[in-house]
Each structure stands twice: as structure tokens, then as C-alpha cells.
C-alpha positions in Angstrom: 109.7 -108.5 11.6 112.4 -110.8 12.0 114.5 -111.3 8.7 113.3 -114.2 7.4 110.2 -113.2 6.9 110.9 -110.6 4.6 112.1 -112.9 2.3 108.5 -114.5 2.1 106.0 -111.0 2.6 104.3 -110.1 4.5 100.9 -110.0 4.6 99.1 -106.9 3.0 96.4 -105.9 5.0 98.2 -106.6 8.7 100.6 -104.0 6.4 97.1 -101.3 6.4 96.3 -102.0 9.7 99.2 -100.6 11.0 99.8 -98.1 7.8 96.2 -97.0 9.8 97.1 -96.7 12.6 100.4 -94.7 12.6 98.0 -92.2 10.2 96.0 -91.7 13.3 97.9 -91.3 15.6 100.7 -89.2 14.0 97.1 -86.7 12.6 96.6 -86.7 16.5 100.0 -85.9 17.1 100.0 -83.1 14.5 102.9 -83.9 13.2 104.5 -82.2 10.1 101.1 -83.0 7.5 103.4 -82.4 4.2 105.9 -85.8 5.9 102.5 -88.0 6.6 101.3 -87.4 3.2 103.3 -87.6 0.8 104.3 -90.8 3.0 101.0 -92.0 2.9 101.1 -91.3 -1.1 103.5 -93.0 -1.8 102.2 -96.6 0.1 99.0 -95.5 -1.9 100.9 -96.0 -5.0 102.8 -99.2 -3.5 98.7 -100.5 -3.2 97.2 -99.7 -6.7 100.6 -101.9 -7.6 99.3 -104.6 -5.1 96.1 -104.0 -6.3 96.7 -103.7 -10.5 98.9 -106.9 -10.2 96.2 -109.4 -9.1 93.6 -108.0 -10.8 95.6 -109.6 -13.7 95.7 -112.3 -11.9 91.9 -112.4 -11.0 91.2 -111.9 -14.6 93.3 -115.1 -16.5 92.1 -117.4 -13.2 88.7 -115.4 -14.7 89.6 -116.5 -18.0 91.3 -119.4 -17.1 88.1 -121.4 -15.2 85.2 -121.1 -18.2 88.2 -122.9 -21.3 88.3 -125.5 -18.9 85.1 -126.0 -17.8 84.5 -126.2 -21.5 87.3 -128.8 -22.1 85.8 -130.7 -19.7 82.4 -130.2 -20.9 82.5 -130.5 -23.9 86.0 -132.2 -25.7 87.5 -134.3 -22.3 85.3 -136.1 -19.4 88.8 -136.0 -17.7 89.2 -136.2 -13.1 92.8 -133.8 -13.6 90.8 -131.6 -15.8 87.7 -131.0 -13.2 89.8 -130.9 -10.1 92.3 -129.2 -11.7 88.8 -127.0 -12.4 88.1 -126.7 -9.0 91.3 -125.6 -8.0 90.9 -122.8 -9.6 87.4 -122.3 -8.6 88.9 -121.9 -5.2 92.0 -119.6 -6.3 89.8 -117.2 -7.4 87.1 -117.3 -4.8 90.2 -116.2 -2.6 91.7 -113.8 -5.3 88.6 -112.1 -5.7 87.7 -111.8 -1.5 91.7 -110.6 -2.2 91.0 -107.9 -4.4 87.9 -106.3 -2.8 89.9 -105.8 0.3 92.9 -103.9 -1.3 90.1 -102.1 -2.7 87.9 -101.1 -0.6 91.5 -99.6 1.2 92.9 -98.0 -1.7 89.2 -96.1 -2.0 90.4 -95.4 1.7 92.9 -94.9 1.5 91.5 -91.5 -0.5 89.6 -90.2 2.5 92.9 -90.0 4.4 94.2 -88.0 2.0 91.5 -85.8 1.8 91.8 -85.8 5.7 95.0 -85.4 5.6 95.4 -82.6 3.3 91.7 -80.5 4.4 93.8 -80.5 7.7 96.7 -79.1 6.2 94.6 -76.8 5.7 92.8 -75.3 7.7 96.1 -75.0 10.2 
């Protein structure tokens, strides 16, 4: 990854897939499981933070959409409000889809943590 790309963020889903591959590789190789679990749990906390931020943005966007809908129907019939409403609906759709993927990834990572712990117990 080059330096310029670091300034503009990361693709969280690709980051998660890379981490999944890393964990699978380390588990198959019989790596130091305590260090692997510590690393994995730290990444879970990061992903939970990302999920929380997206949840808050999704909630606020979801609250603004009905307000704009009411504004369009009851108060002002304006093309700008319609365009803003349509734009927010598209944005909300993307946020819901992304949040759904983050939520599923966190739940998957909980199972991976359990898998690492079971492997530690069975040593």
C-alpha cells in the first residue's frame, strides 16, 4: 500500500478479508496463539468502533429522510428538497449495506476468537 493511499483511508472489507487470511494462515501454522488472539481481539475492537460510527451516521441519516419527506409533502414543494431526499435515500441504502457487512464481519470474528481459544485449550 503506498503512502498516498494511507491518507485517504482503507477499504475496510478488504482489510477484514486480509486479516481473515492472516488468522487462517497463523492457525494452520500453529503460531503463538496468545499473540494471535491478542492481535485478533484488538482488530475486533477497531472494527466495533468502525461499526459504531457507521451506526450513528446511519441513524442520523434515517432520521433526516422522514423530515425531508415531510418537508416536501407538507411544507415546501421544491425540486431541491426532492433531489436532496433522493440523494439521502441512496446514501442511506449504501450505509445500510455497509453496516450490514460490518455487523456480519464482527459476528464472524467473534467465532474466530472462539476458535482460537478452543485451539489454545486443546494444546
